[in-house]
C-alpha positions as CSV (number, residue, x, y, z in Angstrom):
1,M,105.7,81.5,150.4
2,S,104.9,78.0,150.2
3,H,102.4,77.0,147.6
4,V,98.6,75.5,148.5
5,S,98.5,71.6,148.3
6,P,95.9,70.0,146.6
7,P,92.5,68.5,148.4
8,N,93.3,64.6,149.1
9,I,91.1,62.8,146.9
10,P,87.8,61.0,148.5
11,A,87.5,57.7,148.7
12,P,84.7,57.3,146.2
13,F,87.1,59.4,143.7
14,R,89.8,56.6,144.4
15,E,87.2,53.9,143.5
16,Q,86.2,55.9,140.2
17,V,89.8,55.3,139.0
18,N,90.0,51.7,139.8
19,L,86.5,51.7,137.6
20,R,88.1,54.2,135.0
21,R,91.3,51.2,134.3
22,R,88.1,48.3,134.0
23,N,86.2,50.5,131.4
24,W,89.7,49.2,128.8
25,Y,88.1,45.7,128.6
26,W,84.9,47.4,126.9
27,L,86.7,48.5,124.1
28,T,87.0,45.1,123.1
29,P,83.7,44.5,121.1
30,A,84.4,48.1,119.8
31,I,88.1,47.6,118.4
32,A,85.9,44.0,116.7
33,L,83.7,45.8,115.2
34,G,86.1,48.8,114.1
35,L,88.2,45.6,112.4
36,F,85.1,44.4,110.9
37,V,84.2,47.7,109.4
38,C,87.5,48.3,107.9
39,V,87.7,44.9,106.5
40,M,84.4,44.9,104.8
41,G,85.1,48.2,103.2
42,S,88.4,47.0,101.9
43,I,86.7,44.4,100.2
44,L,83.9,46.6,98.8
45,W,86.8,49.2,98.3
46,W,88.7,46.4,96.0
47,L,85.6,44.9,94.1
48,D,84.4,48.3,93.2
49,A,88.2,49.4,91.7
50,R,88.8,46.1,90.3
51,D,84.8,46.8,88.1
52,D,86.6,50.6,87.6
53,A,89.3,49.0,86.1
54,Q,87.1,47.2,84.1
55,R,84.9,49.2,82.9
56,Y,87.5,51.4,81.8
57,G,89.6,49.0,79.9
58,T,85.8,48.6,78.1
59,L,86.3,52.1,77.7
60,V,89.5,52.4,76.3
61,R,88.4,49.4,74.1
62,D,85.0,50.8,72.2
63,V,86.8,54.4,71.8
64,D,89.1,52.7,70.0
65,W,87.0,50.5,68.1
66,A,85.5,53.7,67.0
67,Q,88.7,55.7,66.4
68,Q,89.9,52.9,64.0
69,S,86.1,53.0,62.7
70,V,86.1,56.5,61.8
71,R,89.7,56.8,60.2
72,L,88.8,53.8,58.0
73,R,85.9,55.4,56.8
74,M,87.7,58.6,56.2
75,L,90.8,56.9,54.3
76,A,88.5,54.5,52.5
77,A,86.6,58.1,51.5
78,R,89.7,60.4,50.4
79,D,91.2,56.9,48.0
80,R,88.2,57.2,46.4
81,L,88.2,61.0,46.0
82,G,91.9,60.5,45.0
83,G,90.5,58.4,42.1
84,L,87.8,61.0,41.0
85,A,90.9,63.6,41.1
86,R,93.2,61.7,38.4
87,E,89.7,60.4,36.2
88,G,89.3,64.3,35.9
89,T,92.6,65.1,34.2
90,R,91.0,62.7,31.6
91,A,89.2,64.1,28.7
92,T,86.2,62.0,29.3
93,M,85.2,63.6,32.0
94,T,82.2,65.7,32.4
95,E,80.1,67.2,34.3
96,N,77.6,64.2,34.3
97,R,80.0,61.8,34.7
98,F,81.0,63.7,37.9
99,V,77.4,64.2,38.5
100,D,77.1,59.9,38.2
101,E,80.6,59.7,40.3
102,A,79.7,61.9,43.1
103,R,76.2,60.2,43.8
104,A,77.4,57.1,43.7
105,L,80.5,58.2,46.7
106,L,78.0,60.2,48.4
107,G,76.0,57.2,49.1
108,E,78.4,54.8,50.1
109,H,79.6,57.6,52.6
110,P,76.6,59.2,54.1
111,E,79.3,61.3,56.0
112,I,80.1,63.0,53.5
113,V,77.1,65.8,52.5
114,Q,78.4,68.0,49.3
115,L,81.4,67.1,46.9
116,A,82.4,69.6,44.4
117,W,84.8,70.1,41.4
118,L,87.3,73.4,42.3
119,D,89.6,75.0,39.7
120,E,92.9,76.6,40.2
121,N,91.0,80.0,41.1
122,Q,89.0,77.9,44.0
123,L,85.4,78.7,41.7
124,T,83.4,75.8,41.7
125,R,82.7,74.1,38.0
126,W,80.6,71.4,39.2
127,S,79.1,70.0,43.0
128,E,76.6,68.0,44.1
129,T,74.7,67.9,47.6
130,S,73.4,64.7,49.4
131,T,69.8,64.2,49.1
132,R,69.7,63.1,53.0
133,R,70.4,66.6,53.6
134,G,67.3,68.8,54.7
135,V,68.7,72.3,53.8
136,R,71.3,73.1,51.5
137,S,73.9,75.4,53.1
138,S,77.0,74.2,51.7
139,H,79.9,77.3,50.5
140,F,80.3,75.6,47.8
141,E,76.7,75.8,46.0
142,A,77.5,79.6,45.3
143,P,80.8,79.5,42.7
144,G,83.3,81.5,44.2
145,Q,82.3,82.2,47.5
146,R,85.1,81.8,50.0
147,E,85.1,80.8,54.0
148,D,87.7,81.9,55.4
149,D,88.7,79.0,57.8
150,A,87.9,76.7,54.8
151,A,89.8,78.9,52.4
152,K,93.6,77.6,53.9
153,A,92.6,73.5,52.9
154,F,92.2,74.8,49.2
155,D,95.7,76.9,49.4
156,T,97.4,73.9,51.7
157,A,96.4,71.4,48.9
158,R,97.9,73.3,45.8
159,D,101.0,74.3,47.5
160,S,101.7,70.9,48.9
161,R,100.1,68.7,45.8
162,R,98.8,66.6,48.9
163,G,95.3,66.3,50.1
164,A,94.5,68.7,53.0
165,Y,91.3,69.1,55.6
166,S,90.4,72.6,56.7
167,V,89.6,72.9,60.5
168,P,86.1,72.5,61.4
169,Y,83.7,75.6,60.9
170,R,79.8,76.4,61.4
171,G,77.7,76.5,58.1
172,L,74.5,79.0,57.5
173,D,72.0,75.6,59.2
174,G,74.5,76.2,62.5
175,D,76.0,72.6,62.1
176,M,79.9,71.7,62.2
177,Y,81.4,70.8,58.6
178,F,85.2,70.2,57.5
179,D,86.1,70.1,54.1
180,L,88.7,67.8,52.2
181,H,90.8,69.1,49.2
182,I,92.3,66.8,46.6
183,P,94.5,68.7,44.8
184,V,94.1,67.5,40.5
185,T,97.4,67.7,38.9
186,Q,98.3,66.9,35.3
187,N,102.0,67.0,34.5
188,N,102.8,68.8,38.0
189,R,100.2,71.5,36.3
190,F,97.6,72.0,39.2
191,L,93.9,72.1,38.1
192,G,91.6,72.3,41.1
193,T,90.8,70.1,43.9
194,V,88.2,67.7,44.5
195,A,86.6,69.0,47.7
196,A,84.4,66.7,50.1
197,V,82.4,68.7,53.0
198,Y,82.1,66.5,56.2
199,S,78.8,67.0,58.6
200,V,80.0,66.5,61.8
201,D,77.2,64.9,63.2
202,E,76.6,62.9,60.1
203,I,80.6,61.4,61.2
204,L,78.9,60.5,65.0
205,Q,76.1,58.9,63.7
206,Q,76.7,56.9,60.6
207,L,80.2,55.7,61.6
208,V,80.3,55.4,65.6
209,P,78.4,52.3,66.5
210,Q,75.7,52.4,67.9
211,E,76.0,50.3,70.5
212,T,78.9,52.7,71.6
213,A,76.3,55.2,71.4
214,R,74.3,54.4,73.7
215,R,76.6,53.3,76.2
216,Y,78.7,56.5,76.1
217,R,78.9,59.9,75.1
218,V,81.0,60.2,72.2
219,S,81.5,63.9,71.0
220,L,83.6,65.2,68.8
221,F,86.6,68.2,69.5
222,D,89.2,70.4,67.7
223,D,92.5,70.7,69.0
224,A,91.0,74.1,70.8
225,G,88.7,71.7,72.7
226,R,85.9,73.4,71.4
227,Q,83.3,70.6,71.2
228,L,81.4,70.6,67.7
229,S,79.0,67.6,67.9
230,T,77.7,65.2,70.8
231,P,74.5,62.9,69.8
232,S,74.0,62.5,74.1
233,P,71.6,64.5,75.9
234,R,74.3,63.8,78.9
235,T,76.1,66.7,80.7
236,A,79.8,65.6,81.1
237,G,80.1,66.2,84.3
238,D,78.0,63.1,85.7
239,A,80.8,60.8,83.9
240,R,82.4,58.5,85.7
241,H,85.8,58.0,83.3
242,V,86.8,60.1,80.1
243,Y,88.7,58.5,76.9
244,E,90.1,60.3,74.0
245,L,91.7,59.9,71.2
246,P,93.2,62.2,68.4
247,I,91.8,61.0,64.7
248,D,94.5,62.2,63.2
249,P,95.2,61.2,60.6
250,P,93.6,61.8,58.4
251,G,91.5,64.4,60.7
252,N,92.5,68.0,60.7
253,G,93.0,68.2,65.0
254,M,89.6,66.2,66.0
255,I,89.3,64.4,69.1
256,V,87.0,61.6,69.9
257,R,86.2,61.7,73.8
258,A,83.9,59.0,75.1
259,Y,82.7,59.7,78.4
260,A,81.1,56.4,81.1
261,Y,78.2,56.6,83.9
262,R,78.0,54.1,86.7
263,T,75.2,51.3,85.6
264,Q,72.7,49.8,87.4
265,T,75.1,47.2,88.6
266,E,77.1,49.8,90.3
267,T,74.1,51.4,91.7
268,S,73.2,47.8,93.3
269,Q,76.9,47.5,95.0
270,T,76.3,50.7,96.5
271,M,73.3,49.9,97.7
272,L,75.3,47.0,99.0
273,V,78.1,49.1,100.4
274,W,75.5,51.0,102.9
275,V,73.7,48.0,103.6
276,V,76.8,46.7,105.3
277,V,77.5,50.2,106.5
278,S,74.1,50.7,108.2
279,L,74.0,47.4,110.2
280,S,77.8,48.2,111.3
281,A,76.2,51.8,112.6
282,V,73.4,49.4,114.5
283,I,75.5,47.1,116.2
284,L,78.1,50.3,116.8
285,W,75.3,52.4,118.4
286,S,74.2,49.2,120.3
287,L,77.6,48.9,122.0
288,L,77.6,52.7,122.8
289,A,74.2,52.8,124.5
290,L,75.0,49.8,126.3
291,W,78.6,51.4,127.0
292,R,76.6,54.8,128.4
293,H,74.3,52.9,130.8
294,T,77.5,51.2,132.8
295,R,79.3,54.5,133.1
296,F,76.6,56.8,133.7
297,R,77.3,57.0,137.4
298,S,81.3,57.5,136.6
299,Q,80.9,60.0,134.2
300,A,78.6,62.0,137.1
301,E,81.5,61.2,139.4
302,E,83.9,62.5,136.7
303,A,82.0,65.6,136.5
304,L,81.5,66.5,140.1
305,I,85.7,66.2,140.5
306,A,86.3,68.1,136.9
307,E,84.0,70.7,138.9
308,T,85.7,70.6,141.5
309,S,88.9,70.8,140.0
310,F,87.7,73.7,137.9
311,R,86.1,75.8,140.4
312,R,89.9,75.2,142.4
313,A,91.9,75.8,139.8
314,M,89.3,79.5,139.1
315,E,90.2,80.8,142.9
316,N,94.2,79.6,142.4
317,S,94.0,81.5,139.6
318,M,92.0,84.8,140.2
319,L,93.9,87.9,141.0
320,T,91.5,88.9,143.5
321,G,91.7,87.8,146.8
322,M,89.4,85.5,148.2
323,R,89.3,84.6,152.6
324,V,86.2,83.0,154.0
325,I,85.7,83.7,157.7
326,D,83.3,81.7,159.6
327,M,80.5,83.1,161.9
328,E,83.2,84.0,164.9
329,G,85.6,86.1,162.5
330,K,87.7,82.8,161.7
331,I,90.0,82.6,158.8
332,T,88.6,79.1,157.3
333,Y,89.8,79.8,153.8
334,V,92.2,82.2,151.0
335,N,93.0,81.4,147.7
336,P,97.2,82.3,146.3
337,A,95.7,85.9,145.5
338,F,95.0,86.8,148.9
339,C,98.5,85.8,150.2
340,R,100.4,86.8,147.4
341,M,98.7,90.4,148.4
342,I,100.0,90.6,152.2
343,G,102.8,88.1,151.7
344,W,101.7,85.8,154.3
345,D,101.3,82.0,154.0
346,E,98.1,79.6,154.0
347,S,99.2,78.4,157.3
348,D,99.9,81.4,159.2
349,L,96.3,82.6,158.4
350,L,94.0,79.3,158.3
351,G,92.7,79.2,162.1
352,R,93.5,82.5,163.2
353,S,90.8,85.1,164.9
354,P,90.9,89.2,165.0
355,P,93.4,90.4,165.2
356,Y,94.6,88.9,161.7
357,P,98.5,89.7,160.9
358,Y,98.0,91.9,158.7
359,W,96.3,94.1,160.1
360,P,98.3,97.4,161.0
361,P,99.0,97.8,164.2
362,D,98.8,101.3,165.0
363,Q,94.8,100.6,163.7
364,H,93.7,97.4,165.4
365,D,90.7,99.2,166.2
366,I,89.7,101.3,163.4
367,Q,89.8,97.2,161.8
368,K,87.8,96.3,165.2
369,R,85.4,98.3,164.0
370,L,85.2,97.4,160.4
371,M,84.7,93.7,161.1
372,D,82.1,94.4,163.7
373,I,80.4,96.2,161.2
374,L,81.2,92.6,158.4
375,L,79.9,90.1,161.1
376,S,77.0,92.6,161.1
377,G,76.2,92.1,157.8
378,S,75.8,95.8,157.6
379,T,78.4,96.1,154.7
380,P,78.1,98.4,152.4
381,T,77.3,97.5,148.4
382,S,80.1,99.5,147.7
383,G,82.6,97.5,150.2
384,L,84.8,99.0,152.8
385,E,88.0,100.4,152.8
386,M,90.7,99.4,155.3
387,D,94.4,99.8,155.4
388,A,96.7,96.3,155.2
389,Q,100.3,95.7,156.4
390,R,102.6,93.1,154.1
391,R,104.7,91.0,156.1
392,D,108.0,92.8,155.1
393,G,105.9,95.9,156.4
394,S,104.9,98.3,153.3
395,R,101.0,99.6,153.8
396,F,98.6,99.1,150.6
397,T,94.6,100.5,150.9
398,A,92.2,97.8,149.6
399,R,88.4,97.4,149.2
400,L,86.5,94.3,150.4
401,Y,83.0,92.9,149.3
402,V,81.0,90.9,151.5
403,S,78.9,88.2,150.6
404,P,77.6,85.4,152.7
405,L,78.6,82.0,152.8
406,L,75.6,79.0,152.2
407,D,75.6,75.5,152.3
408,Q,73.9,73.0,150.2
409,R,70.9,73.3,153.0
410,G,70.8,77.4,152.2
411,V,72.2,78.0,155.9
412,Q,74.8,80.2,156.7
413,T,77.8,79.3,157.7
414,G,80.2,82.0,156.7
415,W,81.4,85.1,154.9
416,M,82.9,85.3,151.8
417,T,85.1,88.2,151.5
418,S,87.2,89.2,148.1
419,M,89.9,91.7,148.7
420,T,90.9,94.2,145.9
421,D,94.3,96.3,146.0
422,I,93.1,99.8,145.2
423,T,96.4,101.9,146.1
424,E,97.5,102.7,142.8
425,P,93.3,103.4,141.4
426,K,93.5,105.5,144.6
427,R,96.2,107.2,143.7
428,V,95.2,108.0,139.8
429,R,92.0,109.1,140.8
430,E,92.5,111.1,143.7
431,A,95.0,113.2,140.9
432,L,92.1,113.2,138.7
433,A,89.7,114.9,141.4
434,A,92.0,117.8,141.9
435,A,93.2,118.2,138.0
436,H,89.4,118.3,137.8
437,E,89.6,120.9,140.9
438,R,92.2,123.3,139.1
439,F,90.8,123.0,135.7
440,M,87.1,124.1,136.9
441,T,88.3,127.0,139.1
442,V,90.3,127.9,136.0
443,L,86.7,127.9,133.9
444,E,85.1,129.5,137.1
445,G,87.6,132.0,137.3
446,L,87.6,133.2,133.2
447,D,86.2,136.3,132.1
448,D,84.8,134.5,128.4
449,A,81.4,132.7,128.7
450,I,81.9,129.6,128.5
451,S,79.4,127.0,127.6
452,V,78.6,123.1,126.1
453,T,75.5,122.3,124.2
454,A,73.6,119.4,122.2
455,D,71.1,119.1,120.5
456,T,67.4,117.4,121.9
457,P,64.1,116.3,120.5
458,Q,63.4,119.2,122.5
459,G,65.8,121.8,121.7
460,S,69.1,122.5,122.8
461,E,70.8,121.4,125.9
462,L,73.1,123.1,128.5
463,L,75.7,120.4,129.1
464,F,78.1,123.0,130.7
465,A,78.3,126.7,131.8
466,N,81.4,128.6,133.5
467,R,80.2,131.2,136.8
468,T,80.5,133.7,133.8
469,Y,77.7,132.6,131.6
470,R,75.7,131.6,134.1
471,R,75.7,135.9,135.7
472,V,75.0,136.8,132.7
473,F,72.4,134.7,130.6
474,S,71.8,132.5,133.7
475,S,71.1,128.6,133.4
476,Q,69.8,128.4,130.4
477,A,70.8,126.9,126.8
478,T,68.7,130.4,125.2
479,G,72.2,132.7,125.4
480,H,74.3,130.1,123.4
481,D,71.8,130.1,121.2
482,E,71.4,133.3,120.6
483,L,75.3,133.9,120.3
484,S,75.4,131.2,117.6
485,A,73.4,133.9,115.3
486,G,72.3,131.1,113.3
487,R,76.1,129.5,112.3
488,R,75.0,125.9,113.3
489,G,76.9,123.1,111.8
490,R,79.5,125.9,110.5
491,F,81.4,126.6,112.9
492,T,85.4,127.8,112.6
493,D,87.8,128.7,115.0
494,E,87.1,132.7,113.5
495,A,86.1,135.0,116.3
496,V,82.3,136.6,115.1
497,E,81.0,139.7,116.8
498,V,77.8,139.5,118.5
499,Y,75.0,141.6,120.0
500,S,72.7,140.1,122.3
501,A,69.8,142.7,122.6
502,S,68.6,140.3,125.8
503,V,71.8,141.6,127.7
504,Q,72.3,144.4,125.2
505,R,76.1,144.0,125.3
506,W,78.7,143.0,122.2
507,F,80.5,139.9,121.7
508,E,83.5,138.2,120.6
509,V,81.9,134.7,120.2
510,R,84.5,131.6,119.2
511,H,82.4,128.4,118.4
512,R,84.2,124.7,118.2
513,T,82.4,120.9,117.6
514,L,84.1,118.5,119.7
515,Q,83.0,114.8,121.1
516,W,81.5,114.5,124.5
517,V,82.2,112.7,127.1
518,D,79.0,109.9,126.3
519,S,79.9,110.0,122.4
520,R,77.9,112.9,121.6
521,R,78.9,115.2,119.3
522,V,78.7,119.2,121.0
523,R,79.2,122.7,120.5
524,M,81.4,124.3,123.3
525,Q,81.3,128.4,123.1
526,V,83.7,130.9,124.1
527,A,82.1,134.3,124.1
528,R,84.3,137.3,125.6
529,D,82.7,141.1,126.3
530,I,84.4,143.3,124.1
531,T,81.1,146.4,124.7
532,E,84.1,148.6,126.2
533,R,86.6,147.8,123.7
534,R,84.1,148.4,120.6
535,A,83.2,151.5,122.1
536,S,86.8,152.5,122.7
537,E,87.1,151.2,118.9
538,E,84.5,153.8,117.4
539,A,85.6,156.8,119.9
540,S,88.9,156.4,118.3
541,I,87.2,155.8,114.9
542,A,85.6,159.5,115.7
543,Q,88.9,160.5,116.4
544,Q,90.9,159.1,113.8
545,E,88.1,160.8,111.6
546,K,88.3,163.8,113.4
547,I,92.4,164.2,112.8
548,Q,92.0,163.0,108.7
549,L,89.5,166.2,108.9
550,T,92.5,168.6,110.7
551,S,95.2,167.2,107.8
552,R,92.7,167.9,105.4
553,L,92.2,171.4,106.6
554,I,95.9,172.4,106.9
555,T,96.5,171.2,103.5
556,M,94.1,172.7,102.3
557,G,95.7,175.8,104.8
558,E,99.1,175.0,103.3
559,M,97.8,175.7,99.8
560,A,95.4,178.7,100.6
561,S,97.8,181.4,98.4
562,S,98.0,178.9,95.9
563,L,94.3,178.2,95.6
564,A,93.6,182.2,95.9
565,H,95.8,181.8,92.9
566,E,94.0,179.0,91.0
567,L,91.0,181.0,91.6
568,N,92.2,184.7,90.6
569,Q,92.6,183.2,87.0
570,P,89.5,182.4,85.9
571,L,87.8,185.6,87.9
572,T,90.0,187.5,86.0
573,A,89.3,186.6,82.9
574,I,85.6,186.3,83.2
575,A,86.2,190.3,84.8
576,N,88.0,190.7,81.1
577,Y,86.1,189.0,79.2
578,S,82.3,190.5,80.5
579,M,83.8,193.7,80.0
580,G,85.3,193.9,76.6
581,V,81.6,192.5,76.0
582,V,79.9,195.4,77.9
583,A,82.2,197.8,76.0
584,R,81.3,196.3,72.6
585,V,77.6,196.7,73.5
586,R,78.0,200.4,74.4
587,A,79.8,200.8,70.5
588,G,76.6,199.3,69.2
589,M,78.7,196.1,67.7
590,T,75.6,194.0,68.9
591,D,77.1,191.1,65.8
592,P,76.5,187.4,67.7
593,A,79.0,186.0,66.1
594,Q,81.5,188.4,68.1
595,L,80.4,188.1,70.8
596,L,79.6,184.8,71.4
597,P,83.0,183.6,71.6
598,A,84.3,185.8,74.8
599,L,80.5,184.5,76.3
600,E,81.6,181.1,75.8
601,K,85.1,181.7,77.4
602,T,83.4,183.3,80.3
603,T,81.1,180.4,80.2
604,A,84.0,178.4,80.5
605,Q,86.2,180.0,83.1
606,A,83.0,180.2,85.3
607,E,82.9,176.3,85.3
608,R,86.4,176.2,85.8
609,A,86.3,178.3,89.3
610,G,82.8,176.4,89.8
611,M,85.6,173.2,89.3
612,I,88.3,174.2,91.9
613,I,85.7,174.9,94.6
614,R,83.7,172.2,94.4
615,R,87.1,169.7,94.6
616,I,87.6,171.6,97.8
617,R,84.5,171.6,98.9
618,E,84.5,167.8,99.1
619,F,88.0,167.2,100.1
620,V,87.6,169.3,103.3
621,K,84.0,168.5,104.5
622,R,83.4,165.7,106.6
623,S,81.7,163.0,106.1
624,E,81.5,159.2,107.2
625,P,83.9,157.2,105.4
626,K,82.3,155.6,102.7
627,R,83.8,152.9,100.3
628,Q,82.7,152.3,96.8
629,R,83.5,151.5,93.1
630,V,86.1,153.8,92.1
631,T,88.5,153.7,88.6
632,I,92.5,154.6,90.1
633,P,92.6,156.9,87.0
634,A,89.9,159.1,88.5
635,I,91.2,159.0,92.0
636,V,95.0,159.8,90.6
637,D,93.3,162.8,88.1
638,N,91.8,164.8,91.1
639,A,94.8,164.3,93.8
640,V,96.8,165.6,90.8
641,G,94.5,168.6,89.7
642,F,95.3,169.9,93.5
643,A,99.0,169.6,93.6
644,E,99.1,170.8,90.2
645,I,98.7,174.3,91.6
646,D,101.8,174.1,93.9
647,A,103.3,172.2,91.2
648,R,103.4,175.0,88.4
649,K,104.4,177.8,91.7
650,R,107.5,175.2,92.1
651,S,107.8,174.9,88.3
652,I,108.2,170.7,89.1
653,G,106.2,168.7,86.2
654,I,103.6,166.0,87.0
655,I,104.3,162.8,85.1
656,K,101.2,160.8,85.2
657,R,101.6,156.8,84.1
658,I,98.6,155.0,84.5
659,P,97.2,152.0,82.4
660,E,93.7,152.4,81.0
661,W,92.9,148.7,82.0
662,L,93.5,148.5,85.7
663,P,90.8,147.3,87.4
664,D,88.7,149.2,89.7
665,V,89.0,149.4,93.8
666,Q,86.4,149.3,96.6
667,A,87.6,152.4,98.4
668,D,86.0,155.8,99.9
669,P,87.7,158.3,97.1
670,I,88.1,161.3,99.3
671,L,90.4,159.1,101.8
672,I,92.8,158.1,98.9
673,E,92.6,160.9,97.2
674,Q,94.1,162.4,100.5
675,V,96.9,160.1,100.9
676,L,97.4,160.8,97.2
677,L,97.8,164.1,97.9
678,N,99.5,164.1,100.7
679,L,102.3,161.9,99.1
680,L,102.1,164.4,96.1
681,K,102.8,167.4,98.4
682,N,105.9,166.1,100.5
683,G,107.0,165.2,97.3
684,L,107.1,168.9,95.8
685,E,108.6,169.7,98.7
686,A,111.7,167.8,98.7
687,M,112.1,169.0,95.3
688,Q,112.5,172.8,96.1
689,D,115.8,173.1,95.4
690,S,116.2,169.5,93.0
691,A,117.6,170.5,89.4
692,K,115.1,167.1,88.2
693,R,111.8,168.6,88.2
694,E,109.6,165.8,87.4
695,L,107.0,164.3,89.9
696,T,106.4,161.1,88.6
697,V,102.9,159.2,89.4
698,M,102.8,155.5,88.7
699,A,99.9,152.5,88.7
700,S,100.4,148.7,88.3
701,L,98.8,145.8,88.2
702,R,100.7,143.3,91.0
703,Q,99.0,139.8,91.7
704,D,95.5,140.5,93.9
705,H,96.0,144.4,93.7
706,V,97.0,147.7,92.4
707,E,100.1,149.4,93.5
708,V,100.0,153.2,93.4
709,A,104.0,155.1,93.4
710,V,104.6,158.6,93.9
711,I,108.1,159.0,93.2
712,D,110.4,162.4,93.4
713,A,113.9,163.0,92.5
714,G,114.4,165.2,95.8
715,H,116.7,165.1,98.7
716,G,115.9,161.3,99.6
717,L,116.2,159.5,103.0
718,G,119.5,159.7,103.5
719,D,120.0,157.6,106.8
720,I,116.9,157.7,108.0
721,D,114.8,153.8,108.6
722,P,112.0,154.3,106.2
723,S,109.6,152.3,108.9
724,R,109.9,156.0,111.5
725,L,108.7,157.9,108.7
726,F,104.8,156.5,110.0
727,E,105.7,156.7,113.0
728,P,103.5,159.8,115.4
729,F,104.9,163.4,115.4
730,F,108.4,162.0,113.3
731,S,108.8,164.6,111.2
732,T,112.4,165.7,108.8
733,K,110.5,168.9,108.3
734,P,111.3,171.9,110.6
735,E,107.5,172.6,111.1
736,G,105.7,169.6,110.1
737,M,103.6,167.5,112.9
738,G,104.9,164.2,112.3
739,M,101.4,163.6,111.5
740,G,100.8,163.3,107.6
741,L,102.3,159.9,106.6
742,N,101.0,158.1,110.0
743,I,97.2,159.5,108.9
744,C,98.4,158.2,105.5
745,R,99.1,154.3,106.4
746,T,95.8,154.4,108.8
747,I,93.7,155.0,105.9
748,I,95.4,152.8,103.4
749,E,95.3,150.0,106.3
750,F,91.5,150.9,106.6
751,H,91.1,149.7,103.4
752,H,93.5,146.1,103.8
753,G,96.1,147.8,102.0
754,R,99.5,148.7,102.7
755,L,101.8,151.7,102.7
756,W,105.5,151.9,102.9
757,A,108.3,154.5,101.3
758,E,112.5,153.0,99.6
759,A,114.9,154.7,98.4
760,N,115.1,155.7,94.7
761,P,118.0,154.2,93.0
762,T,118.3,157.6,90.7
763,G,117.9,159.9,93.5
764,G,115.0,160.4,95.5
765,T,112.4,158.7,97.6
766,I,109.8,156.5,96.4
767,F,106.3,156.1,98.6
768,R,103.8,153.5,97.7
769,F,100.4,152.0,98.7
770,T,98.4,149.1,97.6
771,L,94.9,148.2,97.5
772,P,92.6,145.0,96.7
773,W,90.6,145.0,93.3
774,I,87.3,143.6,93.6
775,A,87.2,141.6,90.1
776,P,89.3,139.5,88.7
777,V,91.0,141.2,85.3
778,H,92.2,139.5,82.4
779,P,94.3,142.0,80.0
780,P,93.7,141.6,76.4
781,A,96.1,139.9,74.3
782,S,98.1,143.3,72.9
783,T,97.5,145.3,75.8
784,P,97.4,148.9,75.2
785,P,100.0,150.9,76.2
786,T,100.4,152.9,79.6
787,Q,99.2,156.8,79.0
788,E,101.9,159.0,79.9
789,Q,100.7,162.9,80.7
790,T,102.4,165.7,81.8
791,V,100.9,168.3,83.5
């Protein structure tokens, strides 16, 4: 495919190119002006730099002079203090003489605000304060008082036998001071020091020349960079130059620093610079205005060229194919994207009339009808869909969007057509439509009622409902809200059984919150009709209750003879005691002391018979399962009470090992007694011919449940799989029905527990079952031993 050649440049545009060359001459005045500004700026910069260097040199000299003045005055004061210290070793030194000498020295050195004589223990013997100080705040006024920062200078002077300065410190009045200690020695013996207190503010006011203080901002700093004093109200940030010198020696790390500021002469020079810059700007603006006026037409023509080039570049870079046809259908323009899309060159398409080369040979009639619609202006706004054939014979599906092409006078000269290859999007759309249809077919065919709702100010809005939902609840959101059962905002994946009063059916409902296609948070609900299943479960529960009742009746039937024997004993005893009492009464022996024991024993035997009958009645009567808080020892005692009758008949002892601190369980006591009695009866039967004659019942705490174990010493399981014992109709006894253990497992699982069997390592079988306890248990530190009772 050949490239599209750029359009020929018209004659006015060629003239514009020549004009652009002539415009270079307009740059000469601009270059001259730029050189003028650069030269003037260089001169002014040089003058400013020279003056700045001179000002900095003056600052250095003035600061050096001020530093020398301070240093010399401090050295002079130090020499005077040294002389005073030497005189202090003489016997003629008294307090009056020290005061006179101190006043003379304070008068000559106003920067010293106090003199003091300190003994070897740093106690103040004599002191004198300058009368110029309005506040007496020195630390030498109170004898023996020490300043942590100043005390080190005394120790230094004592150890080195030379004068020592202290670090600056803040006095009681808030001003900054520092001390000078001159040691007083005699025959190499340290007698004390002569101490002078310097005021930092007085040093700046008295020792720095007034001319220097007026011209600069002079400040004193310590070696840590902390400002000690400054008399100037100016800020350091406005300074143009800064110069500093250390006072050492003799100061203790102090630095004098001066800040130089802009003067009136510098301001005038700056104004001169701005005048030159302003004049240069006015000249430059005039030149630019003239230049703009002469180039106005050329700039407009350049803009036209740029606009045309931009539009041409934009059309060439588009991925959408562009085609222009006149009012008769002749192609007058195509862009490169259109040529790439159909595989034909621009030279092959320009000037062609229908049929076009990219029309499929077998669809000329269809393409002709589409062209008639296009030329008539009846093209829909959604565009036209057509098939096109590339030059290599491959075909694709395209969508055409058509709009009228108007000239500068508003007259239509043709039709602008944009072509887009929609083969892949059409395939994806068809695949999505097929997938959506399959998905909707599955949803509509489900027996579950599926619905999606969203919360609105007016209530719940039903966004989707499948056929089953519409059949049961119609196309309203009331069914969804009814099955939600007040769980908005608390949805989980757990299924919940809900009864719908409006349709009088039970549903197993699952809820989930998800994001809808419009980014809203909605609630999806899946409801399965379980009415028939619940009816079956209720029937199964009723049948199970009948089986359990039958099992208890069978158990009682098997134990009938033992129970008759058990009841016969208290009844025989009652008859004997009654006959004995009657015989005594007839014999005239009516002494209450002799009759009461017999009557009390008769009452006890009657209560024993009544208790046996009551247990039998509670065990065999039919009632609904009723879970309640019960204790494991009570259940074990009742079950063993029944089983001990058969145990005594078989001469087998039942051992109970039940801790008293076991937690309570939530269970139906009759059902659990039935399970335990069945396990005890099986154990007694298994030990019929065993040499060991003890059956053990144990209970223990295992994490979140209580475990009860029935341990026998019978014939054991042998090769039988323990899990088969709980299968329906499986029994190891010839006369057994095989339903007892199956019913027991059903009862235990109904109470959310587990029942299993395992071989006893010492011979026999162990049956274990667990029941969840209903409250946390924390046994005492010394757990009481398990009570062992043999029945």
